[in-house]
One Martini backbone bead per residue (centre of mass of N, CA, C, O) as a GRO file, in nm:
protein
  506
    1UNK     BB    1   0.693  -2.963   5.775
    2UNK     BB    2   0.867  -3.101   5.541
    3UNK     BB    3   0.944  -3.068   5.236
    4UNK     BB    4   0.951  -3.212   4.956
    5UNK     BB    5   1.141  -3.370   4.754
    6UNK     BB    6   1.401  -3.356   4.488
    7UNK     BB    7   1.502  -3.453   4.154
    8UNK     BB    8   1.809  -3.407   3.966
    9UNK     BB    9   1.893  -3.459   3.635
   10UNK     BB   10   2.242  -3.429   3.570
   11UNK     BB   11   2.453  -3.312   3.334
   12UNK     BB   12   2.818  -3.336   3.338
   13UNK     BB   13   2.935  -3.427   3.088
   14UNK     BB   14   3.237  -3.563   2.921
   15UNK     BB   15   3.474  -3.439   3.162
   16UNK     BB   16   3.505  -3.157   3.127
   17UNK     BB   17   3.418  -2.940   3.375
   18UNK     BB   18   3.340  -2.679   3.189
   19UNK     BB   19   3.082  -2.848   3.042
   20UNK     BB   20   2.894  -2.760   3.236
   21UNK     BB   21   2.618  -2.618   3.320
   22UNK     BB   22   2.494  -2.362   3.494
   23UNK     BB   23   2.247  -2.513   3.607
   24UNK     BB   24   2.403  -2.763   3.707
   25UNK     BB   25   2.587  -2.612   3.903
   26UNK     BB   26   2.370  -2.485   4.087
   27UNK     BB   27   2.250  -2.755   4.175
   28UNK     BB   28   2.505  -2.871   4.305
   29UNK     BB   29   2.541  -2.643   4.524
   30UNK     BB   30   2.237  -2.706   4.659
   31UNK     BB   31   2.270  -2.989   4.730
   32UNK     BB   32   2.226  -3.252   4.973
   33UNK     BB   33   2.247  -3.471   4.741
   34UNK     BB   34   2.504  -3.672   4.569
   35UNK     BB   35   2.471  -3.872   4.276
   36UNK     BB   36   2.742  -4.051   4.119
   37UNK     BB   37   2.946  -4.134   3.855
   38UNK     BB   38   3.227  -4.259   3.705
   39UNK     BB   39   3.241  -4.017   3.464
   40UNK     BB   40   3.270  -3.810   3.676
   41UNK     BB   41   3.432  -3.543   3.756
   42UNK     BB   42   3.573  -3.488   4.065
   43UNK     BB   43   3.586  -3.168   4.049
   44UNK     BB   44   3.279  -3.116   4.073
   45UNK     BB   45   3.253  -3.187   4.385
   46UNK     BB   46   3.377  -2.912   4.485
   47UNK     BB   47   3.082  -2.760   4.442
   48UNK     BB   48   2.979  -2.886   4.674
   49UNK     BB   49   2.857  -2.899   4.960
   50UNK     BB   50   2.993  -2.976   5.273
   51UNK     BB   51   2.698  -3.093   5.364
   52UNK     BB   52   2.691  -3.296   5.158
   53UNK     BB   53   2.593  -3.605   5.026
   54UNK     BB   54   2.814  -3.849   4.893
   55UNK     BB   55   2.727  -4.081   4.619
   56UNK     BB   56   2.851  -4.368   4.487
   57UNK     BB   57   2.739  -4.541   4.154
   58UNK     BB   58   2.933  -4.683   3.982
   59UNK     BB   59   2.984  -4.837   3.649
   60UNK     BB   60   3.133  -5.119   3.526
   61UNK     BB   61   3.162  -5.388   3.330
   62UNK     BB   62   3.264  -5.568   3.614
   63UNK     BB   63   3.141  -5.328   3.818
   64UNK     BB   64   2.880  -5.270   4.065
   65UNK     BB   65   2.800  -5.080   4.320
   66UNK     BB   66   2.511  -5.041   4.186
   67UNK     BB   67   2.225  -5.105   4.083
   68UNK     BB   68   1.971  -4.968   3.914
   69UNK     BB   69   1.751  -5.031   4.128
   70UNK     BB   70   1.912  -4.911   4.366
   71UNK     BB   71   1.927  -4.628   4.258
   72UNK     BB   72   1.630  -4.567   4.233
   73UNK     BB   73   1.566  -4.611   4.541
   74UNK     BB   74   1.759  -4.401   4.648
   75UNK     BB   75   1.617  -4.154   4.526
   76UNK     BB   76   1.351  -4.200   4.666
   77UNK     BB   77   1.441  -4.201   4.962
   78UNK     BB   78   1.571  -3.914   4.967
   79UNK     BB   79   1.317  -3.762   4.878
   80UNK     BB   80   1.127  -3.865   5.112
   81UNK     BB   81   1.330  -3.711   5.320
   82UNK     BB   82   1.347  -3.406   5.180
   83UNK     BB   83   1.559  -3.402   4.953
   84UNK     BB   84   1.802  -3.252   4.753
   85UNK     BB   85   1.875  -3.411   4.442
   86UNK     BB   86   2.180  -3.490   4.266
   87UNK     BB   87   2.196  -3.654   3.956
   88UNK     BB   88   2.511  -3.732   3.840
   89UNK     BB   89   2.572  -3.747   3.484
   90UNK     BB   90   2.723  -3.842   3.223
   91UNK     BB   91   2.664  -3.615   3.010
   92UNK     BB   92   2.348  -3.716   2.919
   93UNK     BB   93   2.072  -3.853   3.067
   94UNK     BB   94   1.922  -3.926   2.761
   95UNK     BB   95   2.216  -4.053   2.658
   96UNK     BB   96   2.280  -4.348   2.758
   97UNK     BB   97   2.196  -4.289   3.097
   98UNK     BB   98   1.920  -4.392   3.233
   99UNK     BB   99   1.733  -4.146   3.296
  100UNK     BB  100   1.449  -4.256   3.218
  101UNK     BB  101   1.438  -4.480   3.433
  102UNK     BB  102   1.453  -4.288   3.677
  103UNK     BB  103   1.210  -4.111   3.606
  104UNK     BB  104   0.995  -4.339   3.609
  105UNK     BB  105   1.034  -4.412   3.902
  106UNK     BB  106   0.963  -4.134   4.018
  107UNK     BB  107   0.681  -4.123   3.893
  108UNK     BB  108   0.562  -4.377   4.039
  109UNK     BB  109   0.636  -4.222   4.334
  110UNK     BB  110   0.573  -3.915   4.315
  111UNK     BB  111   0.839  -3.767   4.228
  112UNK     BB  112   1.002  -3.489   4.194
  113UNK     BB  113   1.140  -3.371   3.876
  114UNK     BB  114   1.445  -3.283   3.686
  115UNK     BB  115   1.596  -3.198   3.369
  116UNK     BB  116   1.950  -3.147   3.303
  117UNK     BB  117   2.115  -3.100   3.053
  118UNK     BB  118   2.394  -3.222   2.863
  119UNK     BB  119   2.699  -3.276   2.729
  120UNK     BB  120   2.762  -3.489   2.494
  121UNK     BB  121   3.006  -3.704   2.392
  122UNK     BB  122   2.902  -3.726   2.095
  123UNK     BB  123   2.979  -3.412   2.055
  124UNK     BB  124   3.244  -3.330   2.211
  125UNK     BB  125   3.467  -3.532   2.126
  126UNK     BB  126   3.481  -3.465   1.824
  127UNK     BB  127   3.546  -3.164   1.866
  128UNK     BB  128   3.827  -3.232   2.023
  129UNK     BB  129   3.919  -3.392   1.742
  130UNK     BB  130   3.824  -3.229   1.478
  131UNK     BB  131   3.505  -3.328   1.437
  132UNK     BB  132   3.251  -3.286   1.230
  133UNK     BB  133   2.938  -3.432   1.199
  134UNK     BB  134   2.884  -3.196   1.002
  135UNK     BB  135   2.874  -3.115   0.638
  136UNK     BB  136   2.763  -2.989   0.342
  137UNK     BB  137   3.001  -3.150   0.174
  138UNK     BB  138   2.929  -3.444   0.321
  139UNK     BB  139   2.692  -3.424   0.564
  140UNK     BB  140   2.340  -3.441   0.732
  141UNK     BB  141   2.398  -3.717   0.897
  142UNK     BB  142   2.334  -3.874   1.226
  143UNK     BB  143   2.455  -4.146   1.440
  144UNK     BB  144   2.373  -4.287   1.764
  145UNK     BB  145   2.552  -4.537   1.954
  146UNK     BB  146   2.594  -4.827   2.121
  147UNK     BB  147   2.877  -5.042   2.195
  148UNK     BB  148   2.781  -5.268   2.397
  149UNK     BB  149   2.644  -5.403   2.169
  150UNK     BB  150   2.640  -5.710   2.017
  151UNK     BB  151   2.596  -5.750   1.679
  152UNK     BB  152   2.620  -6.081   1.668
  153UNK     BB  153   2.373  -6.095   1.812
  154UNK     BB  154   2.068  -6.176   1.857
  155UNK     BB  155   1.854  -5.904   1.846
  156UNK     BB  156   1.956  -5.648   1.743
  157UNK     BB  157   1.888  -5.296   1.760
  158UNK     BB  158   2.068  -5.273   1.509
  159UNK     BB  159   2.037  -5.158   1.172
  160UNK     BB  160   2.281  -5.224   0.969
  161UNK     BB  161   2.166  -5.203   0.679
  162UNK     BB  162   2.087  -4.898   0.725
  163UNK     BB  163   2.340  -4.745   0.854
  164UNK     BB  164   2.577  -4.821   0.655
  165UNK     BB  165   2.415  -4.640   0.403
  166UNK     BB  166   2.205  -4.412   0.555
  167UNK     BB  167   2.456  -4.278   0.720
  168UNK     BB  168   2.711  -4.061   0.740
  169UNK     BB  169   2.748  -4.040   1.062
  170UNK     BB  170   2.913  -4.249   1.310
  171UNK     BB  171   2.840  -4.304   1.661
  172UNK     BB  172   3.026  -4.486   1.916
  173UNK     BB  173   2.966  -4.568   2.234
  174UNK     BB  174   3.154  -4.777   2.388
  175UNK     BB  175   3.332  -4.951   2.138
  176UNK     BB  176   3.584  -5.134   2.216
  177UNK     BB  177   3.477  -5.420   2.304
  178UNK     BB  178   3.303  -5.425   1.995
  179UNK     BB  179   3.474  -5.343   1.746
  180UNK     BB  180   3.477  -5.591   1.559
  181UNK     BB  181   3.170  -5.608   1.522
  182UNK     BB  182   3.116  -5.333   1.411
  183UNK     BB  183   3.298  -5.340   1.165
  184UNK     BB  184   3.189  -5.602   1.030
  185UNK     BB  185   2.890  -5.499   1.000
  186UNK     BB  186   2.948  -5.254   0.819
  187UNK     BB  187   3.091  -5.405   0.585
  188UNK     BB  188   2.875  -5.625   0.533
  189UNK     BB  189   2.643  -5.373   0.485
  190UNK     BB  190   2.829  -5.146   0.286
  191UNK     BB  191   3.073  -5.027   0.417
  192UNK     BB  192   3.349  -4.895   0.336
  193UNK     BB  193   3.685  -4.974   0.425
  194UNK     BB  194   3.772  -4.656   0.356
  195UNK     BB  195   3.649  -4.532   0.585
  196UNK     BB  196   3.684  -4.288   0.793
  197UNK     BB  197   3.845  -4.307   1.120
  198UNK     BB  198   3.792  -4.267   1.490
  199UNK     BB  199   3.966  -4.297   1.802
  200UNK     BB  200   3.860  -4.186   2.140
  201UNK     BB  201   4.031  -4.131   2.433
  202UNK     BB  202   3.942  -3.935   2.684
  203UNK     BB  203   3.762  -3.713   2.600
  204UNK     BB  204   3.837  -3.367   2.689
  205UNK     BB  205   4.099  -3.456   2.815
  206UNK     BB  206   4.437  -3.439   2.868
  207UNK     BB  207   4.445  -3.769   2.795
  208UNK     BB  208   4.394  -3.765   2.515
  209UNK     BB  209   4.338  -4.027   2.262
  210UNK     BB  210   4.416  -4.067   1.908
  211UNK     BB  211   4.299  -4.242   1.605
  212UNK     BB  212   4.355  -4.287   1.256
  213UNK     BB  213   4.158  -4.462   1.002
  214UNK     BB  214   4.034  -4.712   0.851
  215UNK     BB  215   3.792  -4.938   0.880
  216UNK     BB  216   3.984  -5.185   0.801
  217UNK     BB  217   4.228  -5.072   1.024
  218UNK     BB  218   4.123  -5.003   1.321
  219UNK     BB  219   4.178  -5.255   1.486
  220UNK     BB  220   4.487  -5.256   1.461
  221UNK     BB  221   4.536  -4.964   1.554
  222UNK     BB  222   4.412  -5.004   1.842
  223UNK     BB  223   4.611  -5.222   1.935
  224UNK     BB  224   4.876  -5.059   1.893
  225UNK     BB  225   4.764  -4.810   2.080
  226UNK     BB  226   4.604  -4.909   2.333
  227UNK     BB  227   4.303  -4.878   2.346
  228UNK     BB  228   4.078  -4.759   2.596
  229UNK     BB  229   3.854  -4.721   2.816
  230UNK     BB  230   3.703  -4.459   2.723
  231UNK     BB  231   3.555  -4.477   2.388
  232UNK     BB  232   3.520  -4.339   2.050
  233UNK     BB  233   3.349  -4.401   1.745
  234UNK     BB  234   3.421  -4.267   1.411
  235UNK     BB  235   3.228  -4.272   1.100
  236UNK     BB  236   3.339  -4.084   0.819
  237UNK     BB  237   3.421  -3.824   0.608
  238UNK     BB  238   3.466  -3.600   0.836
  239UNK     BB  239   3.738  -3.714   0.947
  240UNK     BB  240   3.925  -3.574   0.723
  241UNK     BB  241   3.915  -3.278   0.878
  242UNK     BB  242   4.120  -3.325   1.120
  243UNK     BB  243   4.387  -3.215   0.996
  244UNK     BB  244   4.264  -2.903   1.025
  245UNK     BB  245   4.080  -2.926   1.325
  246UNK     BB  246   4.298  -3.012   1.553
  247UNK     BB  247   4.306  -2.815   1.827
  248UNK     BB  248   4.362  -2.961   2.098
  249UNK     BB  249   4.627  -3.134   2.011
  250UNK     BB  250   4.768  -2.830   1.943
  251UNK     BB  251   4.832  -2.750   2.206
  252UNK     BB  252   5.120  -2.652   2.370
  253UNK     BB  253   5.061  -2.882   2.628
  254UNK     BB  254   5.008  -3.129   2.490
  255UNK     BB  255   5.120  -3.423   2.663
  256UNK     BB  256   5.189  -3.287   2.926
  257UNK     BB  257   5.335  -3.353   3.248
  258UNK     BB  258   5.229  -3.181   3.543
  259UNK     BB  259   5.362  -3.073   3.849
  260UNK     BB  260   5.192  -2.944   4.130
  261UNK     BB  261   5.327  -2.716   4.374
  262UNK     BB  262   5.098  -2.637   4.639
  263UNK     BB  263   4.873  -2.507   4.828
  264UNK     BB  264   4.557  -2.639   4.880
  265UNK     BB  265   4.436  -2.365   5.053
  266UNK     BB  266   4.451  -2.162   4.852
  267UNK     BB  267   4.279  -1.898   4.726
  268UNK     BB  268   4.381  -2.002   4.419
  269UNK     BB  269   4.253  -2.262   4.380
  270UNK     BB  270   4.310  -2.402   4.055
  271UNK     BB  271   4.432  -2.187   3.865
  272UNK     BB  272   4.686  -2.320   3.753
  273UNK     BB  273   4.550  -2.572   3.654
  274UNK     BB  274   4.361  -2.430   3.448
  275UNK     BB  275   4.577  -2.298   3.275
  276UNK     BB  276   4.728  -2.559   3.189
  277UNK     BB  277   4.477  -2.708   3.074
  278UNK     BB  278   4.420  -2.492   2.856
  279UNK     BB  279   4.706  -2.591   2.719
  280UNK     BB  280   4.677  -2.935   2.752
  281UNK     BB  281   4.753  -3.036   3.021
  282UNK     BB  282   4.861  -3.289   3.249
  283UNK     BB  283   4.769  -3.289   3.594
  284UNK     BB  284   4.947  -3.298   3.910
  285UNK     BB  285   4.879  -3.282   4.253
  286UNK     BB  286   5.145  -3.170   4.500
  287UNK     BB  287   5.146  -3.057   4.791
  288UNK     BB  288   5.417  -2.934   4.979
  289UNK     BB  289   5.213  -2.748   5.134
  290UNK     BB  290   5.040  -2.621   5.425
  291UNK     BB  291   4.774  -2.434   5.546
  292UNK     BB  292   4.780  -2.291   5.880
  293UNK     BB  293   4.679  -2.215   6.170
  294UNK     BB  294   4.723  -2.068   6.462
  295UNK     BB  295   4.741  -2.094   6.812
  296UNK     BB  296   4.854  -1.785   6.824
  297UNK     BB  297   4.703  -1.432   6.807
  298UNK     BB  298   4.821  -1.196   6.972
  299UNK     BB  299   4.963  -1.004   6.773
  300UNK     BB  300   4.727  -0.959   6.571
  301UNK     BB  301   4.513  -0.869   6.779
  302UNK     BB  302   4.665  -0.618   6.877
  303UNK     BB  303   4.680  -0.479   6.604
  304UNK     BB  304   4.373  -0.452   6.558
  305UNK     BB  305   4.314  -0.288   6.825
  306UNK     BB  306   4.552  -0.066   6.696
  307UNK     BB  307   4.514   0.015   6.384
  308UNK     BB  308   4.518   0.344   6.401
  309UNK     BB  309   4.852   0.339   6.448
  310UNK     BB  310   4.871   0.290   6.143
  311UNK     BB  311   4.971   0.374   5.818
  312UNK     BB  312   5.037   0.072   5.734
  313UNK     BB  313   4.931  -0.227   5.549
  314UNK     BB  314   5.066  -0.554   5.483
  315UNK     BB  315   5.002  -0.793   5.217
  316UNK     BB  316   5.162  -1.096   5.096
  317UNK     BB  317   4.875  -1.252   5.071
  318UNK     BB  318   4.579  -1.412   5.051
  319UNK     BB  319   4.608  -1.551   5.332
  320UNK     BB  320   4.647  -1.295   5.491
  321UNK     BB  321   4.364  -1.187   5.434
  322UNK     BB  322   4.194  -1.425   5.537
  323UNK     BB  323   4.304  -1.426   5.840
  324UNK     BB  324   4.246  -1.133   5.905
  325UNK     BB  325   3.937  -1.152   5.874
  326UNK     BB  326   3.891  -1.366   6.087
  327UNK     BB  327   3.988  -1.185   6.325
  328UNK     BB  328   3.789  -0.958   6.283
  329UNK     BB  329   3.533  -1.131   6.325
  330UNK     BB  330   3.590  -1.201   6.625
  331UNK     BB  331   3.548  -0.865   6.681
  332UNK     BB  332   3.340  -0.735   6.496
  333UNK     BB  333   3.501  -0.640   6.240
  334UNK     BB  334   3.573  -0.420   5.968
  335UNK     BB  335   3.686  -0.210   5.713
  336UNK     BB  336   3.639   0.056   5.879
  337UNK     BB  337   3.900   0.035   6.071
  338UNK     BB  338   4.087   0.136   5.807
  339UNK     BB  339   4.042   0.421   5.833
  340UNK     BB  340   4.347   0.585   5.734
  341UNK     BB  341   4.466   0.313   5.625
  342UNK     BB  342   4.708   0.187   5.436
  343UNK     BB  343   4.750  -0.039   5.152
  344UNK     BB  344   4.954  -0.327   5.076
  345UNK     BB  345   5.068  -0.545   4.801
  346UNK     BB  346   5.138  -0.874   4.659
  347UNK     BB  347   4.966  -0.876   4.397
  348UNK     BB  348   4.662  -0.912   4.233
  349UNK     BB  349   4.525  -1.137   4.405
  350UNK     BB  350   4.552  -0.982   4.669
  351UNK     BB  351   4.397  -0.734   4.585
  352UNK     BB  352   4.131  -0.888   4.536
  353UNK     BB  353   4.099  -1.002   4.821
  354UNK     BB  354   4.081  -0.714   4.949
  355UNK     BB  355   3.834  -0.611   4.787
  356UNK     BB  356   3.636  -0.843   4.888
  357UNK     BB  357   3.656  -0.690   5.191
  358UNK     BB  358   3.663  -0.360   5.131
  359UNK     BB  359   3.971  -0.305   5.037
  360UNK     BB  360   4.206  -0.073   4.928
  361UNK     BB  361   4.483  -0.057   4.727
  362UNK     BB  362   4.764   0.172   4.734
  363UNK     BB  363   4.986  -0.066   4.677
  364UNK     BB  364   5.142  -0.195   4.369
  365UNK     BB  365   5.387  -0.353   4.249
  366UNK     BB  366   5.557  -0.435   3.964
  367UNK     BB  367   5.700  -0.635   4.154
  368UNK     BB  368   5.599  -0.961   4.288
  369UNK     BB  369   5.768  -0.873   4.567
  370UNK     BB  370   5.947  -0.764   4.823
  371UNK     BB  371   6.142  -0.589   4.653
  372UNK     BB  372   5.913  -0.436   4.505
  373UNK     BB  373   5.799  -0.302   4.765
  374UNK     BB  374   6.048  -0.152   4.851
  375UNK     BB  375   6.064   0.025   4.598
  376UNK     BB  376   5.788   0.160   4.640
  377UNK     BB  377   5.854   0.291   4.923
  378UNK     BB  378   6.108   0.457   4.838
  379UNK     BB  379   5.911   0.681   4.691
  380UNK     BB  380   5.745   0.789   4.967
  381UNK     BB  381   5.833   0.811   5.249
  382UNK     BB  382   5.860   0.637   5.583
  383UNK     BB  383   5.970   0.792   5.804
  384UNK     BB  384   5.830   0.701   6.124
  385UNK     BB  385   5.637   0.485   6.032
  386UNK     BB  386   5.375   0.268   6.085
  387UNK     BB  387   5.405  -0.088   6.013
  388UNK     BB  388   5.206  -0.358   5.898
  389UNK     BB  389   5.275  -0.717   5.875
  390UNK     BB  390   5.098  -0.961   5.695
  391UNK     BB  391   5.186  -1.309   5.739
  392UNK     BB  392   5.387  -1.558   5.744
  393UNK     BB  393   5.580  -1.710   5.970
  394UNK     BB  394   5.807  -1.811   5.730
  395UNK     BB  395   5.900  -1.561   5.615
  396UNK     BB  396   6.082  -1.346   5.483
  397UNK     BB  397   6.304  -1.048   5.584
  398UNK     BB  398   6.333  -0.835   5.356
  399UNK     BB  399   6.107  -0.629   5.410
  400UNK     BB  400   6.157  -0.530   5.702
  401UNK     BB  401   6.454  -0.452   5.656
  402UNK     BB  402   6.407  -0.241   5.429
  403UNK     BB  403   6.210  -0.051   5.599
  404UNK     BB  404   6.403   0.009   5.834
  405UNK     BB  405   6.618   0.157   5.659
  406UNK     BB  406   6.390   0.393   5.611
  407UNK     BB  407   6.262   0.435   5.925
  408UNK     BB  408   6.061   0.228   5.995
  409UNK     BB  409   5.798   0.087   6.195
  410UNK     BB  410   5.785  -0.258   6.269
  411UNK     BB  411   5.511  -0.501   6.244
  412UNK     BB  412   5.486  -0.851   6.295
  413UNK     BB  413   5.196  -1.051   6.179
  414UNK     BB  414   5.112  -1.354   6.209
  415UNK     BB  415   4.846  -1.561   6.030
  416UNK     BB  416   5.024  -1.816   5.941
  417UNK     BB  417   5.122  -2.148   5.835
  418UNK     BB  418   5.379  -2.356   5.700
  419UNK     BB  419   5.365  -2.699   5.603
  420UNK     BB  420   5.430  -3.009   5.551
  421UNK     BB  421   5.309  -3.235   5.360
  422UNK     BB  422   5.121  -3.530   5.401
  423UNK     BB  423   5.096  -3.793   5.205
  424UNK     BB  424   5.232  -3.673   4.897
  425UNK     BB  425   5.311  -3.869   4.703
  426UNK     BB  426   5.430  -3.893   4.375
  427UNK     BB  427   5.282  -4.040   4.127
  428UNK     BB  428   5.477  -4.090   3.856
  429UNK     BB  429   5.746  -3.907   3.847
  430UNK     BB  430   5.895  -4.031   3.596
  431UNK     BB  431   5.661  -3.893   3.387
  432UNK     BB  432   5.746  -3.610   3.431
  433UNK     BB  433   5.806  -3.301   3.260
  434UNK     BB  434   5.702  -3.094   3.497
  435UNK     BB  435   5.775  -2.849   3.764
  436UNK     BB  436   5.612  -2.655   3.998
  437UNK     BB  437   5.706  -2.340   4.168
  438UNK     BB  438   5.549  -2.087   4.407
  439UNK     BB  439   5.780  -2.127   4.639
  440UNK     BB  440   6.031  -2.160   4.859
  441UNK     BB  441   5.883  -2.345   5.063
  442UNK     BB  442   5.803  -2.555   4.849
  443UNK     BB  443   6.089  -2.648   4.788
  444UNK     BB  444   6.175  -2.739   5.073
  445UNK     BB  445   5.932  -2.945   5.114
  446UNK     BB  446   5.988  -3.125   4.875
  447UNK     BB  447   6.284  -3.212   4.997
  448UNK     BB  448   6.138  -3.372   5.239
  449UNK     BB  449   6.013  -3.590   5.054
  450UNK     BB  450   6.261  -3.556   4.852
  451UNK     BB  451   6.555  -3.636   4.764
  452UNK     BB  452   6.783  -3.483   4.575
  453UNK     BB  453   6.933  -3.733   4.479
  454UNK     BB  454   6.688  -3.903   4.383
  455UNK     BB  455   6.585  -3.695   4.183
  456UNK     BB  456   6.849  -3.674   4.007
  457UNK     BB  457   6.819  -4.000   3.938
  458UNK     BB  458   6.646  -3.966   3.717
  459UNK     BB  459   6.614  -4.047   3.392
  460UNK     BB  460   6.391  -3.815   3.381
  461UNK     BB  461   6.427  -3.478   3.383
  462UNK     BB  462   6.254  -3.237   3.492
  463UNK     BB  463   6.125  -2.943   3.445
  464UNK     BB  464   6.182  -2.622   3.589
  465UNK     BB  465   5.932  -2.405   3.747
  466UNK     BB  466   5.934  -2.060   3.840
  467UNK     BB  467   5.771  -1.773   3.970
  468UNK     BB  468   6.067  -1.671   4.060
  469UNK     BB  469   6.379  -1.580   4.180
  470UNK     BB  470   6.350  -1.691   4.469
  471UNK     BB  471   6.262  -1.974   4.390
  472UNK     BB  472   6.503  -2.037   4.203
  473UNK     BB  473   6.719  -2.005   4.427
  474UNK     BB  474   6.617  -2.240   4.601
  475UNK     BB  475   6.659  -2.461   4.387
  476UNK     BB  476   6.972  -2.424   4.361
  477UNK     BB  477   7.034  -2.528   4.653
  478UNK     BB  478   6.929  -2.827   4.538
  479UNK     BB  479   7.056  -2.847   4.233
  480UNK     BB  480   6.846  -2.672   4.065
  481UNK     BB  481   6.746  -2.560   3.748
  482UNK     BB  482   6.555  -2.312   3.621
  483UNK     BB  483   6.428  -2.298   3.301
  484UNK     BB  484   6.179  -2.148   3.438
  485UNK     BB  485   6.107  -1.786   3.471
  486UNK     BB  486   5.901  -1.568   3.579
  487UNK     BB  487   5.834  -1.222   3.528
  488UNK     BB  488   5.550  -1.278   3.645
  489UNK     BB  489   5.438  -1.328   3.988
  490UNK     BB  490   5.218  -1.544   3.862
  491UNK     BB  491   5.018  -1.777   3.740
  492UNK     BB  492   5.002  -1.646   3.463
  493UNK     BB  493   5.309  -1.606   3.427
  494UNK     BB  494   5.388  -1.905   3.453
  495UNK     BB  495   5.211  -2.022   3.227
  496UNK     BB  496   5.333  -1.842   3.003
  497UNK     BB  497   5.627  -1.947   3.033
  498UNK     BB  498   5.567  -2.240   2.964
  499UNK     BB  499   5.457  -2.200   2.683
  500UNK     BB  500   5.702  -2.050   2.569
  501UNK     BB  501   5.903  -2.280   2.607
  502UNK     BB  502   5.756  -2.488   2.412
  503UNK     BB  503   5.753  -2.305   2.161
  504UNK     BB  504   6.071  -2.284   2.143
  505UNK     BB  505   6.124  -2.601   2.124
  506UNK     BB  506   5.981  -2.610   1.822
   0.00000   0.00000   0.00000
């Protein structure tokens, strides 16, 4: 008989996916069912098991996918079916998250549950706007309120006369819809209209938008700035510290919209995105190419069968390592079969991927490209040696040609193919500030989706950033000059070059 199920009420944090707790993330990875809200960052769902059932139950002011009663009963039903359920809630489950209502329902049905606290937007969003909620020179009291409740209605749960003058810092979650009522009630009950205020939209996310004003002017300022939900209102003298502490909106890439073109199934998936978002950028992913397995692995399989006949094996990418391992697994072989065979890689991430499967890289060129590897082999003397190159089917031939000139005997074993991504039209391309290209094939496939002429016809021409000279050269063939060219041909090198470009622009 299957063990009884259990429900975990997990705080997903305020929006930035990195702000979920370690315990919450581990629960998400193990869950058999994930029930998630509207304000949960979709990227967190990537951590869920592929076998997990994902159920959206988001509620917006005008539309509820499920009522609260329906959500409660859904949790009960899944738990009674013996499932481990992660109820993923924005912010913290017990801070205006109706987590207590769900827990009480589970308790009534004798369902085991656990609460995993999250970082509340009430704390995180002000921090990302450079506003400390307390400061010993300003105030030691904080009040957190829901802005959904219209304070003008009879029976308001908010004691305006007490909070207006009795609490130093006031935080109103979801306060845009009733902003006029909130402001009028605070002023009417004694809060000075000169009180510093800040409205923060989409806090902790790259699209964060904030305005500062006095309490008396914040309504007009919000209207002029077109502030939309979800947004948080903060009122109090501590808001004046924002001028000196606004660290997030001062990041070098804040406000920049960057289009990332790269294979969606790459082994380093999300790495470039994370690096650019760490710099404050708002990123849109549009993979120009997709990584696909081959229909026929005869060449690679034969090479693996006689692997001890090679002196060197070269891996040109993380994907080459990944598919090589998959073929070895098919024959129940592991890293031990490469005993006596030296390995060479292009790039540190490929070296790490190789180490992860138990193989040490003997050669890593200083320049992370085919030409760099040729230069590295030129110092070793490889005349007459058998060398296996594991690569993409569509790769450039510079490496095998260069090694053959040195007298090496080369076997090329395709491990995967790159194809143009389908149905990946980039929405809002006209608003993009910068486009990244991480491979020559990515450039070629990008212009199979967009004609070069139409692209050049944009009113605002995006800056082009290339991961290295080969990619930049391919861009030039399409009539585009890469204003940014990484000196180190890695995601880290590309992100660093982009940051440097914008630093120098200011």
